[in-house]
N, C-alpha and C positions, 0 to 999 in steps of 0.2 A: 651611309657614307659620312665620314667625319667632315667637319668644317674645313674648307680649303683656303690656303693663302691666296689673296687676291692676285698677286703677281703671276701665279700659275694660271689663273683664269684669263688673264690678259693676253697670254701667248696666242691663244686661238682667236681672240677678238681682234688683235692687231693683224695677224696673218690673214684673216678672212674679212676684215673691214666691217665689223659690226660693233655695236655698243652693248655693254652689259648694263642692265637697269639696276640702280640703287633705289631701294624702296624703304622709306623710313617707317619705323614701327614704335609703338609705345605700350602695346598690350597683346594679349594672347590672340585676339581675333586678327590683328594685322599680321602677326607672324604666320598664322595659319593661312591667311589669304596669299601671302607671298609664296609659301612653300607649296600649297596646292596648285597655284598658277604655274610655278616652275616645273612641277611634275607633269601637269597636263599639257604644257607647251614644250616639253623637252628642252628646257632653257636653263642656262646658268642664271643665278640671281645673287644680288647683294642685299642682305638685311642690314639696315643701318639704324643706329640709335644715337640720338644727340645727347648732349649733357643733360638737357631738361627731361628727355625721355628716361634717362637713367635715374634721375632724381625721382621721377614719378613712379616708375615700376620697380626700381631697385636693381642694381648691377647684377647681383647674384641671381635674382629671379629671372631677369631677361636672358642671361647666359644659359641658365638651366632649362628654360623653356625652349630656346633655340636648339641647344645641343640634343635635347631629348627628341624634338620634332624632326631633326634632320637624320636621325639614326637609321631610319628605314628608307631613305631616299637614295636614288641613284643619279641625281643631278648635282653638280657642284654648287655649293652655297658658301659664301663668305659672310662673316660677321664683322661689321665695320663701325668704327667710331666716327661720327659725323661732326665736324667743326670742334675738335678738341681744342680747348683754349690754352692749356698749359701742359707741361711735362707730367705733372702729377696725375691728371685724369687719363693721360695716355698710358702711363705705367700701370695704373689700376686696370685698365681695359686689357692691356697685353697680359698681365698676370692672371686676369679672370678667364682668358681664353679667346679673346677677339683675334681674328686672323688678318685684320687690316685696321689701321688707325689713320685719322687725319689730324695733323697739327695745323691749326689755322693761325699763322703769324702775319697775316696780310695787313693788319692794322699797324704793324711795326715798320720802321725803315728797313731797307733791303738787307743790310748787313746783320741787323738784329734778327730778322726773319730767317736768314741763312743759319745763323748760330743756333737759334731755337730748333729749327728743323734738323740740323746736324745732330743735336743732342738726342732728339727723338729717334732718328735713324740708328744711331749707335746702340740705343737700348733695344728697339724693336727688332732689328736685324739679328740680334743674338737669339731670338726666338722664332725666326723665319716669318715674321709679321711684316706685311706690306705697309709702306708709309706713303700717304698722300699729303701734299702740301698745297698751299694756295699763294698765288702771286697776282697782284691786282685786286681791286675791291668791287664786289657786286653791291648795288644798292638794294634797298628793301628790308623787310623785317620777317623773320621766321624763328621762332623759339628765342634763343639768346643772341641771334645774329641781327643786329640793328645798324644799318648804314644809311645815312642820308644821301640823297642823290648828289649833293654838292661834294660829298666826300668819296664818291665812287671814282674809280679810274681803271682804264683798260690795261691789260698785261702788256708790258713792253717786251718784244722778242729778244732783244739783246740782254736785257736783265734776266729773262727766262733761262737763257743759256748759262749765264754766270750762276744763277740760282741752282739749277739742276746739277751742274758740275761740282759746285762747292758743298751743297747740302747732302747730295747722295740720295735724294728722294726717288721713289719708284714711280710715282705718277704726279701730275701737276694739274690742279684746278686753275683754270684761267678765266679772266673776266673779258668777255667779248660782246656784251650787250644784254645778257639776261639779268634777272633780278630775283631776289627771294620773295616769297609770298604770292598772293593771288593777283596783285595789280602790277604786272610787269611792263606793259606798254600802254600808252595812251591811244596810239593808232596801230598801224601794222608793225609786226615784229621786225626789228632790225638788228641782225647779228652780223658781226664782222667775220665773215667766213675766210677772207683772205688772211686775216690775222691768225686764225686757227691753223691754216695750212702752213704759214710761215713758221709759227712756233713749233709745229710738228716736225717740219723739215730740219729746223735748227737744233732741236733738242732730241728728237728720236724716241721719246718716251710716251707712254699712254697719257692722253689728255682727258680732263674731266670737265663736264658742263654742269655747273650748279645752277639753281634757280630755273629749272627747265620744265616745270609742269606745263601741261597744255591748257589747263583751266577750261574744260569743255563747256560750251554755252548751254548744253542741255542740263548739265548739273547745276549751273548757276540759275537757270530758269526753274528747275525743280525746287531748289532751295527757296527761291522767291515765291513760288506757287504755294508752298506749305509754310509760309510765315517767316522765312529767313530774309536777310538783307545784306547782300555782298555786291554793291553797285560798281560798275565800271571795271570788273575783273577781266583781265585779258592775258593769255599765256602764249606759249610757243607752239606754232602749228607743226603738223607732221612733216611738211616739206622742209622746214628748217632743221628738224632732226636729221633728215636724209642728207642734206647738204653738209651739216656739221660733221656727221659720221664720215662722209666721203672725203672731207678735208682733214680728218685725223682725230676726231673725238672717239674714245673707246669706253667711256663710262658716262651715263646720264642720270642725274639725280631727280627722283620723283617723290615729292612729299605732299604738296598742296592738293594735287589731284586726288590722292587717297583720302585726305581729310574731307574734301568736298563730296566724294562719293559716299563716304561713311555718314556724313551729316545729312545729305539728301535722302539717303535710304531710310534713316531713322525718322526724319520728319515725315516722309511719305507714309511709312508704316503706321506710325502713331496717329496720323490723321485719317488714314484709310481704314484702319482697324482699331478703333478706340477701346475695344475690349481686351486687347493684348496687354499682358503684364508680365509674361515670362521673359526674364532678361535673356535667356538663351535664344528665344525666337527673335527678339529685337536685335541683339548683337549678331546673331547668325545671319539675319537678313542683310544687315550692314556689311558683314564680312563677305557675303557673296557679291555685293556691289563693288567692294574694294578689289576683290579677285578679278572681276570682269575688267576693271580698268587696267590692272597689272597685265593681264593676258593680252589686252590690246596693245599696251606699250611694248611688250616682248615682240610682237609681230612687227611693229613699226621700227624698233631698234635693230631688228635683224638677228636677235638672239634665239628666236624660236626655232626648234628642231635642230639645234646644235648638239644635242645630247640624245641618245637613244634610250628611252624608258617607256614603260607602259603607263599611260595616263589613267587616272582613276577619277571618275566623275562623282561628285557628291550631290545630294538632293538639297537644294536651297529651300528655305522657308518661303512660302508664298503669302502675299498679303491677303489672299482669299482663304488661307488656312484658318481653321477654327482656333481660337485662342483659349 
């Protein structure tokens, strides 16, 4: 199946009140993990690349890997630009074959954000490419997104209506209490679910939750057990996903959890099997850990079993295997 425009995937998600997971990638193993999970879970999925991931892997390389890998799949997959900073990077991704792009003008005043998004919409829609925009600012740090807590602000519902009407965006990322990176909350997670519901009712378009990784305690513990140090990390619990989706969220972005799973697996393997030196075994073991996280997210978000395909199980490398 070729890559699918994200707005086509949103139709079923909106009608049946579930969220599609966006999973950020930067290399072959992450792409494989997303696609294997999607196939095994009969789930739509969004492969996302940030500007820094594109710099790391190369735009043409990433697109070629994804296009080749989705060729034999029967589940809908979108390729999405995450946090595009300007029109130029958006144009490059549209021209390269992305089926969805995000233009992040949230740091600009409202009118400037509208104008920037409008320009992206005018270009992307000529190629049937979905456009996501952002209004309001999430705190935290992830790749090139760095926002101090003092500079963060929640999305205003009235501004959201004006923004959607004048920009023509297809989906809107809103700020309701999440943050980028592993350190989202000092105590319990506090999301403004009423704000989600209000914005959904007033705009009527798919809403996106950024900074939404769960930051599982077992992964943090495993990283610490094998020499890592990520103190005080805390993320979004499953119940918050359910409430957010019930109020109108249709896309949830997951990045940090994948990085944590990848890191924890590699630390565990190298410590438990010091004789291993085959990169395929090391990265294959980490890929399996990432896939496990993605499959769990698909269950929680409600996207599992939305598509009918035959799952294909792969044999993961075991830390007890000979090296």
